[in-house]
N, CA, C, O and CB atoms as a CASP TS submission, in Angstrom:
PFRMAT TS
TARGET T0000
AUTHOR 0000-0000-0000
METHOD Language model
MODEL 1
PARENT N/A
ATOM      1  N   UNK     1     119.703 142.444 109.081  1.00  0.00           N
ATOM      2  CA  UNK     1     119.977 140.893 108.688  1.00  0.00           C
ATOM      3  C   UNK     1     118.668 139.915 109.074  1.00  0.00           C
ATOM      4  O   UNK     1     117.843 139.364 108.345  1.00  0.00           O
ATOM      5  CB  UNK     1     121.412 140.302 109.597  1.00  0.00           C
ATOM      6  N   UNK     2     118.805 139.933 110.299  1.00  0.00           N
ATOM      7  CA  UNK     2     117.480 138.793 111.084  1.00  0.00           C
ATOM      8  C   UNK     2     116.253 139.186 110.256  1.00  0.00           C
ATOM      9  O   UNK     2     115.766 138.278 109.583  1.00  0.00           O
ATOM     10  CB  UNK     2     117.021 139.134 113.095  1.00  0.00           C
ATOM     11  N   UNK     3     115.726 140.282 110.201  1.00  0.00           N
ATOM     12  CA  UNK     3     114.486 140.329 109.315  1.00  0.00           C
ATOM     13  C   UNK     3     114.462 139.948 108.360  1.00  0.00           C
ATOM     14  O   UNK     3     113.433 139.362 108.023  1.00  0.00           O
ATOM     15  CB  UNK     3     114.017 141.239 109.051  1.00  0.00           C
ATOM     16  N   UNK     4     115.665 140.078 107.322  1.00  0.00           N
ATOM     17  CA  UNK     4     115.486 139.318 106.155  1.00  0.00           C
ATOM     18  C   UNK     4     115.545 137.903 106.038  1.00  0.00           C
ATOM     19  O   UNK     4     114.965 137.269 105.156  1.00  0.00           O
ATOM     20  CB  UNK     4     116.264 139.704 105.382  1.00  0.00           C
ATOM     21  N   UNK     5     116.310 137.373 107.011  1.00  0.00           N
ATOM     22  CA  UNK     5     116.114 136.039 107.469  1.00  0.00           C
ATOM     23  C   UNK     5     114.798 135.425 107.894  1.00  0.00           C
ATOM     24  O   UNK     5     114.329 134.461 107.290  1.00  0.00           O
ATOM     25  CB  UNK     5     116.881 135.916 108.453  1.00  0.00           C
ATOM     26  N   UNK     6     114.461 135.741 108.481  1.00  0.00           N
ATOM     27  CA  UNK     6     113.038 135.632 109.499  1.00  0.00           C
ATOM     28  C   UNK     6     112.034 136.022 107.922  1.00  0.00           C
ATOM     29  O   UNK     6     111.073 135.281 107.715  1.00  0.00           O
ATOM     30  CB  UNK     6     112.905 137.263 111.317  1.00  0.00           C
ATOM     31  N   UNK     7     112.181 136.627 107.381  1.00  0.00           N
ATOM     32  CA  UNK     7     111.479 136.578 106.196  1.00  0.00           C
ATOM     33  C   UNK     7     111.742 135.538 105.041  1.00  0.00           C
ATOM     34  O   UNK     7     110.888 135.012 104.328  1.00  0.00           O
ATOM     35  CB  UNK     7     111.624 137.766 105.714  1.00  0.00           C
ATOM     36  N   UNK     8     112.507 135.435 105.024  1.00  0.00           N
ATOM     37  CA  UNK     8     113.186 134.297 104.035  1.00  0.00           C
ATOM     38  C   UNK     8     112.533 132.925 104.640  1.00  0.00           C
ATOM     39  O   UNK     8     111.873 132.201 103.895  1.00  0.00           O
ATOM     40  CB  UNK     8     115.116 134.256 104.123  1.00  0.00           C
ATOM     41  N   UNK     9     112.745 132.576 106.079  1.00  0.00           N
ATOM     42  CA  UNK     9     112.029 131.493 106.336  1.00  0.00           C
ATOM     43  C   UNK     9     110.650 131.426 106.577  1.00  0.00           C
ATOM     44  O   UNK     9     110.138 130.335 106.824  1.00  0.00           O
ATOM     45  CB  UNK     9     112.511 131.019 107.194  1.00  0.00           C
ATOM     46  N   UNK    10     110.025 132.388 106.540  1.00  0.00           N
ATOM     47  CA  UNK    10     108.347 132.681 106.746  1.00  0.00           C
ATOM     48  C   UNK    10     107.994 132.006 105.022  1.00  0.00           C
ATOM     49  O   UNK    10     107.276 131.026 104.826  1.00  0.00           O
ATOM     50  CB  UNK    10     107.796 134.941 107.075  1.00  0.00           C
ATOM     51  N   UNK    11     108.532 132.621 104.182  1.00  0.00           N
ATOM     52  CA  UNK    11     108.213 132.335 102.846  1.00  0.00           C
ATOM     53  C   UNK    11     108.536 130.837 102.255  1.00  0.00           C
ATOM     54  O   UNK    11     108.152 130.231 101.255  1.00  0.00           O
ATOM     55  CB  UNK    11     108.924 133.345 102.075  1.00  0.00           C
ATOM     56  N   UNK    12     109.519 130.488 103.460  1.00  0.00           N
ATOM     57  CA  UNK    12     109.792 129.157 103.212  1.00  0.00           C
ATOM     58  C   UNK    12     108.736 127.971 103.270  1.00  0.00           C
ATOM     59  O   UNK    12     108.496 126.978 102.583  1.00  0.00           O
ATOM     60  CB  UNK    12     110.734 128.899 104.047  1.00  0.00           C
ATOM     61  N   UNK    13     108.045 128.750 104.813  1.00  0.00           N
ATOM     62  CA  UNK    13     106.865 128.166 105.714  1.00  0.00           C
ATOM     63  C   UNK    13     106.033 127.800 104.652  1.00  0.00           C
ATOM     64  O   UNK    13     105.664 126.681 104.294  1.00  0.00           O
ATOM     65  CB  UNK    13     106.090 129.199 106.832  1.00  0.00           C
ATOM     66  N   UNK    14     105.787 128.939 104.191  1.00  0.00           N
ATOM     67  CA  UNK    14     104.414 129.504 103.007  1.00  0.00           C
ATOM     68  C   UNK    14     104.281 128.526 102.072  1.00  0.00           C
ATOM     69  O   UNK    14     103.246 127.929 101.774  1.00  0.00           O
ATOM     70  CB  UNK    14     104.690 131.010 102.014  1.00  0.00           C
ATOM     71  N   UNK    15     105.568 128.362 101.541  1.00  0.00           N
ATOM     72  CA  UNK    15     105.648 127.176 100.278  1.00  0.00           C
ATOM     73  C   UNK    15     105.593 126.306 100.550  1.00  0.00           C
ATOM     74  O   UNK    15     105.035 125.568  99.737  1.00  0.00           O
ATOM     75  CB  UNK    15     106.551 126.944  99.493  1.00  0.00           C
ATOM     76  N   UNK    16     105.985 125.790 101.580  1.00  0.00           N
ATOM     77  CA  UNK    16     105.742 124.214 102.282  1.00  0.00           C
ATOM     78  C   UNK    16     104.314 124.195 102.433  1.00  0.00           C
ATOM     79  O   UNK    16     103.725 123.309 101.813  1.00  0.00           O
ATOM     80  CB  UNK    16     106.506 123.892 103.908  1.00  0.00           C
ATOM     81  N   UNK    17     103.511 125.136 103.255  1.00  0.00           N
ATOM     82  CA  UNK    17     102.077 124.854 103.473  1.00  0.00           C
ATOM     83  C   UNK    17     101.386 124.690 102.230  1.00  0.00           C
ATOM     84  O   UNK    17     100.543 123.797 102.151  1.00  0.00           O
ATOM     85  CB  UNK    17     101.411 125.908 104.246  1.00  0.00           C
ATOM     86  N   UNK    18     101.634 125.454 101.214  1.00  0.00           N
ATOM     87  CA  UNK    18     101.017 125.729  99.795  1.00  0.00           C
ATOM     88  C   UNK    18     101.219 124.067  99.121  1.00  0.00           C
ATOM     89  O   UNK    18     100.254 123.389  98.767  1.00  0.00           O
ATOM     90  CB  UNK    18     102.040 127.192  98.788  1.00  0.00           C
ATOM     91  N   UNK    19     102.418 123.681  99.052  1.00  0.00           N
ATOM     92  CA  UNK    19     102.681 122.188  98.242  1.00  0.00           C
ATOM     93  C   UNK    19     101.921 121.186  99.217  1.00  0.00           C
ATOM     94  O   UNK    19     101.208 120.323  98.705  1.00  0.00           O
ATOM     95  CB  UNK    19     104.563 121.673  98.068  1.00  0.00           C
ATOM     96  N   UNK    20     102.038 121.259 100.526  1.00  0.00           N
ATOM     97  CA  UNK    20     100.995 120.221 101.310  1.00  0.00           C
ATOM     98  C   UNK    20      99.614 120.229 100.958  1.00  0.00           C
ATOM     99  O   UNK    20      98.880 119.242 101.004  1.00  0.00           O
ATOM    100  CB  UNK    20     100.940 120.473 102.787  1.00  0.00           C
ATOM    101  N   UNK    21      99.279 121.404 100.595  1.00  0.00           N
ATOM    102  CA  UNK    21      98.057 121.539 100.682  1.00  0.00           C
ATOM    103  C   UNK    21      97.433 121.272  99.153  1.00  0.00           C
ATOM    104  O   UNK    21      96.216 121.254  98.966  1.00  0.00           O
ATOM    105  CB  UNK    21      97.807 122.881 101.319  1.00  0.00           C
ATOM    106  N   UNK    22      98.270 121.093  98.231  1.00  0.00           N
ATOM    107  CA  UNK    22      97.958 120.527  97.014  1.00  0.00           C
ATOM    108  C   UNK    22      98.249 119.098  96.938  1.00  0.00           C
ATOM    109  O   UNK    22      97.575 118.381  96.198  1.00  0.00           O
ATOM    110  CB  UNK    22      98.611 121.198  96.007  1.00  0.00           C
ATOM    111  N   UNK    23      99.241 118.609  97.675  1.00  0.00           N
ATOM    112  CA  UNK    23      99.224 116.992  97.389  1.00  0.00           C
ATOM    113  C   UNK    23      98.121 116.373  98.058  1.00  0.00           C
ATOM    114  O   UNK    23      97.771 115.209  97.866  1.00  0.00           O
ATOM    115  CB  UNK    23     100.546 116.216  97.897  1.00  0.00           C
ATOM    116  N   UNK    24      97.527 117.260  98.929  1.00  0.00           N
ATOM    117  CA  UNK    24      96.625 116.780  99.984  1.00  0.00           C
ATOM    118  C   UNK    24      95.077 116.814  99.122  1.00  0.00           C
ATOM    119  O   UNK    24      94.159 116.116  99.551  1.00  0.00           O
ATOM    120  CB  UNK    24      96.730 117.893 101.500  1.00  0.00           C
ATOM    121  N   UNK    25      94.923 117.498  98.146  1.00  0.00           N
ATOM    122  CA  UNK    25      93.614 117.202  97.465  1.00  0.00           C
ATOM    123  C   UNK    25      93.251 116.332  96.839  1.00  0.00           C
ATOM    124  O   UNK    25      93.968 116.092  95.867  1.00  0.00           O
ATOM    125  CB  UNK    25      93.303 117.837  96.817  1.00  0.00           C
ATOM    126  N   UNK    26      92.308 115.643  96.983  1.00  0.00           N
ATOM    127  CA  UNK    26      91.830 114.699  95.994  1.00  0.00           C
ATOM    128  C   UNK    26      91.831 115.047  94.788  1.00  0.00           C
ATOM    129  O   UNK    26      91.789 116.249  94.523  1.00  0.00           O
ATOM    130  CB  UNK    26      90.694 114.312  96.181  1.00  0.00           C
ATOM    131  N   UNK    27      91.880 114.041  93.727  1.00  0.00           N
ATOM    132  CA  UNK    27      92.287 114.046  92.536  1.00  0.00           C
ATOM    133  C   UNK    27      91.096 114.908  91.916  1.00  0.00           C
ATOM    134  O   UNK    27      91.356 115.945  91.306  1.00  0.00           O
ATOM    135  CB  UNK    27      92.565 112.610  91.987  1.00  0.00           C
ATOM    136  N   UNK    28      90.157 114.589  92.034  1.00  0.00           N
ATOM    137  CA  UNK    28      88.624 115.656  91.233  1.00  0.00           C
ATOM    138  C   UNK    28      89.662 117.230  91.588  1.00  0.00           C
ATOM    139  O   UNK    28      90.236 117.845  90.688  1.00  0.00           O
ATOM    140  CB  UNK    28      86.237 115.578  92.638  1.00  0.00           C
ATOM    141  N   UNK    29      89.691 117.518  92.636  1.00  0.00           N
ATOM    142  CA  UNK    29      90.175 118.707  93.103  1.00  0.00           C
ATOM    143  C   UNK    29      91.843 119.331  92.365  1.00  0.00           C
ATOM    144  O   UNK    29      92.230 120.432  91.973  1.00  0.00           O
ATOM    145  CB  UNK    29      90.229 118.384  94.747  1.00  0.00           C
ATOM    146  N   UNK    30      92.323 118.278  92.436  1.00  0.00           N
ATOM    147  CA  UNK    30      93.679 118.782  92.061  1.00  0.00           C
ATOM    148  C   UNK    30      93.588 118.881  90.704  1.00  0.00           C
ATOM    149  O   UNK    30      94.418 119.700  90.310  1.00  0.00           O
ATOM    150  CB  UNK    30      94.875 117.922  92.477  1.00  0.00           C
ATOM    151  N   UNK    31      92.807 118.307  89.620  1.00  0.00           N
ATOM    152  CA  UNK    31      92.513 118.326  88.085  1.00  0.00           C
ATOM    153  C   UNK    31      91.946 119.889  88.044  1.00  0.00           C
ATOM    154  O   UNK    31      92.271 120.741  87.217  1.00  0.00           O
ATOM    155  CB  UNK    31      91.256 116.992  87.497  1.00  0.00           C
ATOM    156  N   UNK    32      91.238 120.010  88.884  1.00  0.00           N
ATOM    157  CA  UNK    32      90.296 121.422  88.627  1.00  0.00           C
ATOM    158  C   UNK    32      91.465 122.554  89.021  1.00  0.00           C
ATOM    159  O   UNK    32      91.391 123.582  88.348  1.00  0.00           O
ATOM    160  CB  UNK    32      88.636 121.571  89.851  1.00  0.00           C
ATOM    161  N   UNK    33      92.443 122.509  89.936  1.00  0.00           N
ATOM    162  CA  UNK    33      93.536 123.073  90.419  1.00  0.00           C
ATOM    163  C   UNK    33      94.298 123.696  88.806  1.00  0.00           C
ATOM    164  O   UNK    33      94.366 124.803  88.270  1.00  0.00           O
ATOM    165  CB  UNK    33      94.450 121.814  91.419  1.00  0.00           C
ATOM    166  N   UNK    34      94.770 122.327  88.461  1.00  0.00           N
ATOM    167  CA  UNK    34      95.468 122.042  87.396  1.00  0.00           C
ATOM    168  C   UNK    34      94.976 122.854  86.268  1.00  0.00           C
ATOM    169  O   UNK    34      95.689 123.710  85.745  1.00  0.00           O
ATOM    170  CB  UNK    34      95.440 120.677  87.153  1.00  0.00           C
ATOM    171  N   UNK    35      93.742 122.597  85.874  1.00  0.00           N
ATOM    172  CA  UNK    35      93.062 123.471  85.131  1.00  0.00           C
ATOM    173  C   UNK    35      92.856 124.397  84.866  1.00  0.00           C
ATOM    174  O   UNK    35      92.785 124.842  83.720  1.00  0.00           O
ATOM    175  CB  UNK    35      92.522 123.482  85.115  1.00  0.00           C
ATOM    176  N   UNK    36      92.662 125.085  86.117  1.00  0.00           N
ATOM    177  CA  UNK    36      92.759 126.676  86.620  1.00  0.00           C
ATOM    178  C   UNK    36      94.047 127.719  85.932  1.00  0.00           C
ATOM    179  O   UNK    36      94.030 128.788  85.323  1.00  0.00           O
ATOM    180  CB  UNK    36      93.061 126.600  88.415  1.00  0.00           C
ATOM    181  N   UNK    37      95.405 126.537  86.507  1.00  0.00           N
ATOM    182  CA  UNK    37      96.508 127.074  86.282  1.00  0.00           C
ATOM    183  C   UNK    37      97.533 126.323  85.111  1.00  0.00           C
ATOM    184  O   UNK    37      98.747 126.207  85.277  1.00  0.00           O
ATOM    185  CB  UNK    37      97.046 127.167  87.591  1.00  0.00           C
ATOM    186  N   UNK    38      96.833 125.869  83.967  1.00  0.00           N
ATOM    187  CA  UNK    38      97.528 125.377  83.056  1.00  0.00           C
ATOM    188  C   UNK    38      98.177 125.857  81.813  1.00  0.00           C
ATOM    189  O   UNK    38      98.820 125.383  80.876  1.00  0.00           O
ATOM    190  CB  UNK    38      96.960 124.680  82.830  1.00  0.00           C
ATOM    191  N   UNK    39      97.503 127.587  82.418  1.00  0.00           N
ATOM    192  CA  UNK    39      98.587 128.232  81.078  1.00  0.00           C
ATOM    193  C   UNK    39      99.684 128.791  81.214  1.00  0.00           C
ATOM    194  O   UNK    39     100.019 129.354  82.255  1.00  0.00           O
ATOM    195  CB  UNK    39      98.123 129.238  80.304  1.00  0.00           C
ATOM    196  N   UNK    40     100.536 128.697  79.968  1.00  0.00           N
ATOM    197  CA  UNK    40     101.926 128.788  79.675  1.00  0.00           C
ATOM    198  C   UNK    40     102.285 129.962  79.710  1.00  0.00           C
ATOM    199  O   UNK    40     101.498 130.833  79.339  1.00  0.00           O
ATOM    200  CB  UNK    40     102.319 128.295  78.558  1.00  0.00           C
ATOM    201  N   UNK    41     103.458 130.261  80.128  1.00  0.00           N
ATOM    202  CA  UNK    41     104.241 129.711  81.315  1.00  0.00           C
ATOM    203  C   UNK    41     103.622 129.439  82.612  1.00  0.00           C
ATOM    204  O   UNK    41     102.947 130.220  83.283  1.00  0.00           O
ATOM    205  CB  UNK    41     105.249 130.565  81.610  1.00  0.00           C
ATOM    206  N   UNK    42     103.906 128.357  82.848  1.00  0.00           N
ATOM    207  CA  UNK    42     103.170 127.781  84.332  1.00  0.00           C
ATOM    208  C   UNK    42     103.833 128.815  85.445  1.00  0.00           C
ATOM    209  O   UNK    42     104.866 129.483  85.493  1.00  0.00           O
ATOM    210  CB  UNK    42     103.660 125.844  84.795  1.00  0.00           C
ATOM    211  N   UNK    43     102.673 128.591  86.329  1.00  0.00           N
ATOM    212  CA  UNK    43     102.682 129.568  87.627  1.00  0.00           C
ATOM    213  C   UNK    43     103.466 128.406  88.915  1.00  0.00           C
ATOM    214  O   UNK    43     103.163 127.219  89.032  1.00  0.00           O
ATOM    215  CB  UNK    43     100.652 130.165  88.120  1.00  0.00           C
ATOM    216  N   UNK    44     104.224 128.950  89.534  1.00  0.00           N
ATOM    217  CA  UNK    44     104.152 128.220  90.796  1.00  0.00           C
ATOM    218  C   UNK    44     103.271 126.934  91.193  1.00  0.00           C
ATOM    219  O   UNK    44     103.432 125.716  91.282  1.00  0.00           O
ATOM    220  CB  UNK    44     103.811 129.131  91.619  1.00  0.00           C
ATOM    221  N   UNK    45     102.169 127.958  91.398  1.00  0.00           N
ATOM    222  CA  UNK    45     101.088 126.565  91.823  1.00  0.00           C
ATOM    223  C   UNK    45     100.809 125.824  90.554  1.00  0.00           C
ATOM    224  O   UNK    45     100.238 124.760  90.791  1.00  0.00           O
ATOM    225  CB  UNK    45      99.410 127.042  92.511  1.00  0.00           C
ATOM    226  N   UNK    46     100.997 126.012  89.454  1.00  0.00           N
ATOM    227  CA  UNK    46     100.294 124.880  88.159  1.00  0.00           C
ATOM    228  C   UNK    46     101.905 124.032  88.236  1.00  0.00           C
ATOM    229  O   UNK    46     101.927 122.802  88.276  1.00  0.00           O
ATOM    230  CB  UNK    46      99.715 125.880  85.971  1.00  0.00           C
ATOM    231  N   UNK    47     103.073 124.773  88.248  1.00  0.00           N
ATOM    232  CA  UNK    47     103.846 123.724  88.428  1.00  0.00           C
ATOM    233  C   UNK    47     103.915 122.484  89.792  1.00  0.00           C
ATOM    234  O   UNK    47     104.430 121.366  89.780  1.00  0.00           O
ATOM    235  CB  UNK    47     104.951 124.406  88.311  1.00  0.00           C
ATOM    236  N   UNK    48     103.437 122.954  90.512  1.00  0.00           N
ATOM    237  CA  UNK    48     103.164 122.014  92.053  1.00  0.00           C
ATOM    238  C   UNK    48     102.030 121.396  91.719  1.00  0.00           C
ATOM    239  O   UNK    48     101.891 120.482  92.532  1.00  0.00           O
ATOM    240  CB  UNK    48     102.883 122.887  93.632  1.00  0.00           C
ATOM    241  N   UNK    49     101.223 121.401  91.028  1.00  0.00           N
ATOM    242  CA  UNK    49     100.031 120.789  90.555  1.00  0.00           C
ATOM    243  C   UNK    49     100.439 119.575  89.571  1.00  0.00           C
ATOM    244  O   UNK    49     100.131 118.384  89.628  1.00  0.00           O
ATOM    245  CB  UNK    49      99.116 121.894  89.830  1.00  0.00           C
ATOM    246  N   UNK    50     101.233 120.282  88.654  1.00  0.00           N
ATOM    247  CA  UNK    50     101.374 118.988  87.594  1.00  0.00           C
ATOM    248  C   UNK    50     102.260 118.191  87.734  1.00  0.00           C
ATOM    249  O   UNK    50     102.357 117.123  87.129  1.00  0.00           O
ATOM    250  CB  UNK    50     101.573 119.243  86.315  1.00  0.00           C
ATOM    251  N   UNK    51     103.084 118.671  88.636  1.00  0.00           N
ATOM    252  CA  UNK    51     104.069 117.299  89.501  1.00  0.00           C
ATOM    253  C   UNK    51     103.389 116.533  89.949  1.00  0.00           C
ATOM    254  O   UNK    51     103.476 115.324  89.731  1.00  0.00           O
ATOM    255  CB  UNK    51     104.968 117.533  90.733  1.00  0.00           C
ATOM    256  N   UNK    52     102.237 117.295  90.961  1.00  0.00           N
ATOM    257  CA  UNK    52     101.569 116.143  91.362  1.00  0.00           C
ATOM    258  C   UNK    52     100.708 115.220  90.690  1.00  0.00           C
ATOM    259  O   UNK    52     100.738 114.016  90.947  1.00  0.00           O
ATOM    260  CB  UNK    52     100.988 116.450  92.170  1.00  0.00           C
ATOM    261  N   UNK    53     100.125 115.606  90.042  1.00  0.00           N
ATOM    262  CA  UNK    53      99.260 114.786  88.781  1.00  0.00           C
ATOM    263  C   UNK    53     100.277 113.466  88.079  1.00  0.00           C
ATOM    264  O   UNK    53      99.994 112.274  87.956  1.00  0.00           O
ATOM    265  CB  UNK    53      98.854 116.133  87.294  1.00  0.00           C
ATOM    266  N   UNK    54     101.343 114.094  87.752  1.00  0.00           N
ATOM    267  CA  UNK    54     102.439 113.152  87.382  1.00  0.00           C
ATOM    268  C   UNK    54     102.697 111.995  88.425  1.00  0.00           C
ATOM    269  O   UNK    54     102.493 110.789  88.294  1.00  0.00           O
ATOM    270  CB  UNK    54     103.744 113.963  87.205  1.00  0.00           C
ATOM    271  N   UNK    55     103.228 112.735  89.551  1.00  0.00           N
ATOM    272  CA  UNK    55     103.148 111.422  90.786  1.00  0.00           C
ATOM    273  C   UNK    55     102.343 110.555  90.344  1.00  0.00           C
ATOM    274  O   UNK    55     102.657 109.492  89.809  1.00  0.00           O
ATOM    275  CB  UNK    55     102.576 111.744  92.302  1.00  0.00           C
ATOM    276  N   UNK    56     100.989 111.066  90.597  1.00  0.00           N
ATOM    277  CA  UNK    56      99.315 110.375  90.418  1.00  0.00           C
ATOM    278  C   UNK    56      99.151 109.457  89.140  1.00  0.00           C
ATOM    279  O   UNK    56      98.418 108.480  88.991  1.00  0.00           O
ATOM    280  CB  UNK    56      98.034 111.708  90.178  1.00  0.00           C
ATOM    281  N   UNK    57     100.057 110.056  88.242  1.00  0.00           N
ATOM    282  CA  UNK    57      99.727 109.265  87.471  1.00  0.00           C
ATOM    283  C   UNK    57      98.332 109.639  86.368  1.00  0.00           C
ATOM    284  O   UNK    57      97.798 108.796  85.647  1.00  0.00           O
ATOM    285  CB  UNK    57      99.617 108.198  88.345  1.00  0.00           C
ATOM    286  N   UNK    58      97.928 111.101  86.458  1.00  0.00           N
ATOM    287  CA  UNK    58      96.918 111.493  86.225  1.00  0.00           C
ATOM    288  C   UNK    58      97.198 112.361  85.326  1.00  0.00           C
ATOM    289  O   UNK    58      98.321 112.831  85.145  1.00  0.00           O
ATOM    290  CB  UNK    58      96.281 111.812  87.154  1.00  0.00           C
ATOM    291  N   UNK    59      95.631 112.793  84.343  1.00  0.00           N
ATOM    292  CA  UNK    59      96.311 114.000  83.266  1.00  0.00           C
ATOM    293  C   UNK    59      94.995 114.632  83.428  1.00  0.00           C
ATOM    294  O   UNK    59      94.067 114.258  84.145  1.00  0.00           O
ATOM    295  CB  UNK    59      96.899 113.582  81.390  1.00  0.00           C
ATOM    296  N   UNK    60      95.074 115.829  82.508  1.00  0.00           N
ATOM    297  CA  UNK    60      93.734 116.710  82.401  1.00  0.00           C
ATOM    298  C   UNK    60      93.148 116.183  81.075  1.00  0.00           C
ATOM    299  O   UNK    60      92.086 116.636  80.646  1.00  0.00           O
ATOM    300  CB  UNK    60      94.003 118.494  82.346  1.00  0.00           C
TER
END
C-alpha cells in the first residue's frame, strides 16, 4: 500500500511540475505548445495549455 501511495504522490508532483512549467511559458511559447497539442480529443497537456491561454485571453 505504501508503494502505491508513493507512486500516486509522485505522479501528482509530476503533474504539478508540468502545469507550473506550462504556466511559466511566454505567450509565444504557450501558443506553440497549444498548436502542437490542439488535436481533438485533447491530451492533458493540451488541456492545460488551452486553459492557460484562456486565462491570459490569447488564442491561436
